[in-house]
N, C-alpha and C positions, 0 to 999 in steps of 0.2 A: 373059725371065720367063714364068710361064701364071699361069693366074687359076684358082682354086677355090672353087666358091660352093655353098653350102647354102640352098634355097630353103623358104620358108614351112615352117621348124620349128614345130611346134603346141605351145603349155605352155599349161595353166592357172595362173597365177600371181597373188599379191594385193600389186601396186603400188598406189601412190596417195598422194595427200596424205589422202583423206578416211578417216577410220577405219573405217566399213564395208567400204571396198575392199579393208582389211585381212583383214577380216572374213571378206565373202562369195567375193572374187576375182573374177577374171575372165579373157575368151581375148584371147591373144596370140600372133603370130608373130612370127619372126626371119628374118631372112636375113641371111648370114654370106657375103664375099667377102673370099679371100685372096689374097695374089700373093706366090708361090715361085717358084725354078726348077725347073722339072721336066722338064730334058734330061735327068739322070741315067734318073728312072725310066720315061722314056718309052723308052730303050734298054734298060734291067735288066727290066722287067715286072716290080719288086721292090718289095712294100708297103713295107718297110724304107728305100726310095728316096724316096717322098713323104710329103706330109701326109695321113695316118689322117683320113677322113671319121670315123669313130666318136670319134675325141679330138674334134674340132671340136663334134659334135654333143652330146658330154660335159660339154666347158666351158658349149654356150650353153644346157644345161637344168639343169646346177648351178649358174650365174649366177641364171638366171630363177628357181629354187625360194628366192632371197634376198630377201626383201621390203626392197624400196627405195622411197621417195617419189617418187621421178620417174626417168621412163623414162632419161635422159639418164645417168643414177648407174650402172644397173644396163648401157646400155650400154658406158661406157667401162671398167667391169668385165669385160665381156666381151675386148673388144681389150686390154686390157692383159694379160688373165690367159692369151690366144695369142699374145703377144710373147715372155709370159715361158717359158710351157711349151714350144712350137714355135721351135728357134732357126732354122729355114730360112724362118720367114715374115718378108716384108721389110714388107709393109700390111697393114693390116686393117680392114675397112668391113664395121660391124652395120647394118640396118636394125632397129629396133625397134616394134611394130605394136601399139597396144592395140584391139580389138576391140568397137564399141558403146559407146566412152566416158561417163560419166556428166556429160556437157556442158550439158544443159539443150538437144540438138537432135537430130534423126536424122541423127547421123556413122556412116558404116559402121567408120572407125579413125581412130586418129592414130596418125603416126609419126614417129621422131627418127629419124635418120642420123648416124653418128658415125666419123672414119676415126682410125688411129692411126698413124704411121711408126714403126719401126725405128730409131734414133737411134745 
């Protein structure tokens, strides 16, 4: 097994329970870690033998563009879609962070982490 991690994918999205969050949006960061077999690609040096980072980034940005009330909901969608679209991925973990959340305090970010394992 090997690990591929995309770190600090930045998006401007419209998640949140407040009506204002859906209108004005805010900044988010996403980290995505997948576990997959990297032995073949390490030997062949061919992109077709590994998980394409571009595909992973596309999944994250497309799912972040769909409004959700909860970060948990968007994280679950990202994990499920990675497993559905990339059959060689065995495990996926995503961290979704809302930068400067409107929670009545000086908070840099709030982050949720969710993991899905292929069944």
